[in-house]
BATOR-998674 format. One line per 4 residues: number of its first residue (from 1); their letters; for each residue x, y, z of C-alpha. Coordinates in steps of 0.02 Angstrom, whole numbers, plus 50000, padded with zeros to 5 digits. Layout:
N
NUM = A = X,Y,Z | ...
This chain:
323
1 = MPPL = 50000,50000,50000 | 50078,50169,49949 | 50091,50309,50076 | 49936,50412,50103
5 = IIEV = 49929,50602,50092 | 49788,50692,50181 | 49758,50872,50132 | 49667,50981,50258
9 = LTRG = 49557,51116,50179 | 49482,51271,50255 | 49295,51295,50270 | 49298,51391,50105
13 = GAHS = 49387,51247,50017 | 49561,51327,50012 | 49717,51226,50050 | 49777,51229,50231
17 = NYHR = 49912,51096,50247 | 49965,50917,50201 | 49989,50766,50315 | 50095,50626,50243
21 = VSEL = 50047,50459,50321 | 50167,50313,50303 | 50079,50190,50420 | 49897,50141,50432
25 = PVHI = 49777,50151,50518 | 49775,50339,50548 | 49665,50413,50684 | 49585,50583,50653
29 = GRAL = 49495,50688,50782 | 49502,50829,50906 | 49589,50734,51047 | 49775,50769,51060
33 = DNDI = 49826,50586,51051 | 49762,50567,50871 | 49881,50551,50724 | 49800,50704,50646
37 = VLAD = 49730,50831,50769 | 49599,50953,50704 | 49543,51104,50805 | 49362,51099,50752
41 = AYIS = 49228,51105,50888 | 49110,51003,50778 | 49232,50857,50767 | 49223,50719,50897
45 = PVHL = 49378,50678,51003 | 49405,50520,50899 | 49305,50551,50743 | 49373,50448,50599
49 = IIAE = 49495,50309,50562 | 49569,50281,50390 | 49636,50104,50370 | 49695,49986,50235
53 = GDHG = 49559,49894,50141 | 49554,49750,50017 | 49565,49866,49866 | 49635,50026,49940
57 = WIAV = 49590,50133,50089 | 49433,50129,50194 | 49355,50262,50305 | 49273,50207,50467
61 = DQSS = 49170,50332,50566 | 49192,50311,50754 | 49011,50345,50803 | 49049,50530,50792
65 = ENGT = 48925,50663,50846 | 48902,50742,50674 | 48950,50598,50561 | 49069,50580,50414
69 = FIGK = 49026,50625,50234 | 49117,50572,50076 | 49095,50674,49917 | 48914,50686,49863
73 = DGKI = 48868,50513,49929 | 48812,50582,50096 | 48840,50514,50270 | 48935,50349,50277
77 = EGAT = 48882,50198,50377 | 49016,50071,50422 | 49176,50050,50323 | 49176,50144,50158
81 = ELVS = 49308,50132,50021 | 49412,50283,49974 | 49503,50324,49814 | 49631,50457,49777
85 = GDLV = 49547,50626,49759 | 49398,50589,49873 | 49334,50733,49980 | 49293,50687,50161
89 = TIGR = 49194,50808,50269 | 49198,50795,50459 | 49123,50934,50564 | 49162,51095,50471
93 = TQLR = 49328,51031,50405 | 49360,50952,50236 | 49495,50824,50200 | 49557,50775,50028
97 = IWSP = 49631,50601,50011 | 49778,50588,49892 | 49894,50454,49829 | 50074,50510,49795
101 = EHQV = 50054,50443,49618 | 49901,50552,49586 | 49923,50656,49427 | 49926,50844,49456
105 = TPAL = 49881,50980,49333 | 50020,51063,49232 | 50103,51216,49307 | 50026,51384,49266
109 = RLPA = 50128,51507,49166 | 50177,51662,49259 | 50091,51817,49188 | 50203,51921,49079
113 = QQSI = 50244,52094,49140 | 50115,52216,49077 | 50170,52318,48929 | 50164,52506,48928
117 = ARRV = 50019,52500,48805 | 49917,52389,48922 | 49955,52501,49068 | 49887,52647,48969
121 = IIPL = 49734,52563,48892 | 49636,52530,49052 | 49661,52705,49127 | 49618,52780,48958
125 = FAFI = 49457,52679,48943 | 49415,52721,49124 | 49434,52906,49085 | 49330,52888,48926
129 = SILG = 49195,52794,49024 | 49184,52939,49148 | 49167,53065,49007 | 49039,52958,48917
133 = TAAL = 48936,52933,49074 | 48942,53119,49114 | 48888,53162,48937 | 48744,53037,48939
137 = VTLN = 48683,53095,49110 | 48693,53277,49052 | 48593,53233,48895 | 48465,53144,49003
141 = QFLN = 48451,53299,49113 | 48424,53407,48959 | 48290,53298,48882 | 48192,53283,49043
145 = NANQ = 48206,53465,49095 | 48055,53571,49051 | 48149,53735,49072 | 48287,53808,48966
149 = TKLI = 48444,53777,49069 | 48624,53818,49031 | 48739,53676,48985 | 48854,53709,49131
153 = SLFA = 48707,53695,49252 | 48652,53531,49174 | 48829,53463,49187 | 48839,53519,49369
157 = NALP = 48676,53427,49405 | 48749,53271,49323 | 48906,53269,49432 | 48822,53187,49584
161 = YLFF = 48777,53038,49474 | 48964,53007,49446 | 48990,52988,49633 | 48912,52813,49629
165 = PLLW = 49035,52732,49505 | 49182,52817,49590 | 49128,52756,49762 | 49089,52582,49698
169 = AGTC = 49254,52566,49606 | 49351,52631,49755 | 49267,52508,49875 | 49293,52359,49759
173 = ACAG = 49473,52411,49725 | 49509,52413,49912 | 49430,52241,49931 | 49532,52176,49783
177 = FIVR = 49693,52242,49859 | 49654,52156,50023 | 49608,51990,49940 | 49731,51981,49796
181 = RRAQ = 49848,52129,49818 | 49777,52196,49655 | 49665,52349,49665 | 49617,52366,49478
185 = FGLQ = 49526,52529,49510 | 49519,52573,49324 | 49435,52409,49276 | 49312,52424,49420
189 = LIVA = 49271,52602,49365 | 49236,52546,49186 | 49116,52412,49249 | 49027,52534,49368
193 = NGAL = 49006,52665,49231 | 48938,52531,49115 | 48809,52483,49247 | 48755,52665,49268
197 = VSVL = 48736,52688,49080 | 48634,52527,49072 | 48519,52593,49208 | 48490,52754,49110
201 = VFTA = 48452,52656,48951 | 48331,52541,49041 | 48246,52690,49121 | 48220,52768,48949
205 = LTEY = 48152,52602,48884 | 48025,52590,49024 | 47968,52769,48990 | 47931,52723,48809
209 = VDYF = 47841,52563,48862 | 47742,52664,48990 | 47692,52792,48858 | 47649,52678,48713
213 = TSST = 47560,52543,48814 | 47479,52656,48944 | 47523,52521,49070 | 47626,52565,49222
217 = RAAD = 47626,52381,49272 | 47712,52326,49111 | 47838,52466,49128 | 47873,52421,49310
221 = IIQY = 47899,52237,49266 | 48025,52283,49131 | 48111,52412,49240 | 48133,52305,49395
225 = TGMV = 48180,52149,49296 | 48313,52250,49207 | 48375,52323,49371 | 48392,52149,49446
229 = LITA = 48493,52089,49295 | 48604,52243,49294 | 48634,52237,49482 | 48670,52050,49482
233 = LLLF = 48789,52066,49334 | 48877,52213,49417 | 48901,52114,49577 | 48958,51957,49485
237 = VNLA = 49086,52046,49375 | 49158,52144,49520 | 49167,51987,49628 | 49258,51900,49487
241 = ITTG = 49381,52045,49469 | 49405,52060,49658 | 49430,51874,49694 | 49503,51821,49526
245 = TADL = 49376,51680,49505 | 49201,51667,49435 | 49095,51517,49484 | 48914,51468,49505
249 = RRAV = 48914,51509,49691 | 48963,51690,49658 | 48831,51701,49522 | 48696,51640,49640
253 = ISVV = 48754,51761,49776 | 48748,51905,49651 | 48572,51861,49593 | 48508,51842,49772
257 = IGGG = 48583,52006,49832 | 48534,52101,49675 | 48357,52032,49680 | 48340,52073,49865
261 = VIAT = 48398,52252,49843 | 48286,52287,49694 | 48137,52200,49776 | 48157,52315,49926
265 = VAVT = 48165,52467,49813 | 48012,52407,49716 | 47908,52380,49873 | 47958,52550,49941
269 = DYAS = 47920,52635,49776 | 47751,52549,49761 | 47703,52595,49939 | 47749,52778,49918
273 = RFEN = 47678,52796,49742 | 47496,52792,49799 | 47524,52870,49969 | 47415,53025,49994
277 = HITP = 47344,53006,49817 | 47154,53002,49803 | 47157,52955,49619 | 47286,52848,49530
281 = EYSQ = 47408,52916,49403 | 47377,52868,49222 | 47518,52847,49098 | 47417,52909,48950
285 = TLKP = 47407,53084,49027 | 47596,53102,49018 | 47687,53187,48877 | 47796,53078,48765
289 = PYAK = 47966,53047,48842 | 48107,53152,48774 | 47988,53270,48687 | 48132,53391,48655
293 = ITRS = 48203,53281,48518 | 48043,53296,48415 | 48009,53438,48294 | 47913,53582,48373
297 = IPLD = 47794,53699,48279 | 47733,53875,48322 | 47569,53893,48414 | 47486,53988,48270
301 = QFIK = 47529,53848,48149 | 47461,53718,48269 | 47296,53812,48286 | 47283,53832,48098
305 = ESEP = 47316,53648,48065 | 47195,53596,48202 | 47053,53708,48144 | 46978,53577,48024
309 = LFRD = 46961,53455,48167 | 46857,53577,48270 | 46755,53630,48117 | 46712,53449,48077
313 = KKEM = 46663,53421,48257 | 46546,53573,48256 | 46462,53512,48097 | 46433,53340,48172
317 = VKKT = 46354,53419,48325 | 46237,53525,48217 | 46184,53372,48118 | 46152,53275,48276
321 = KGK = 46044,53414,48348 | 45950,53432,48183 | 45897,53250,48190
């Protein structure tokens, strides 16, 4: 029987240390007289014994308080065979069973030193994303402002919107530096600005849906669904950048957090929308969104062009009264 190597993993699945075992059986538990001592309050004093079996190794649970689990097979009963690569869970600790002959993955290539061009590209795109976001927010302020306002005033009103991507990128960059020693502020800023632009585009889309369908419910469904997707994607991408990995667990966390935040906003908005309102608001009474981009005509011309409509209406009224 070849020597056995037991890898101890942290609760998050990261490597902690290796134990090379040359003689079997090996006793594992919390008591100090075990061959492998684990400081886990959920592990019994003598929790598990790994011994030699007919075709390899076997795991024997020692009537532990919380049981022993192997891979996805669940809790074991009696002696259970082990093969190299099996994951054994006892308490809140995971053990990986290895044979010294187990094949390992090829070594990763060290990343090449970033070129000057690459060092310039991300900051340049980050700066362009800030300018693009500021321009789009300023345009949105102009199209939704009923009064004639100077460009500098519109731009000043747009500046607070840029505080969100800067704060978000700064927070994620600090987290990335703590986790991976890589801040990547520029990349985080590009992602945050992209999320803000997506929110503005989705808001415009919902305004058009609201106007053309005269249905606030349809517009709300589209708006909040879009907000959940944007928020979840923003969280997932930033988690991937911060931690350096992107897996299903992070995707689920992003969707749950994003959905929870937007659901809270939706409930609050719905509760306050009809507060102190005797009659509901109807979408069809609103003017078309972004009316400033349409061609305007003088009032006299509008009255002149509308005169036939009123004349036809008067004639219909006279005919109706004559009957």
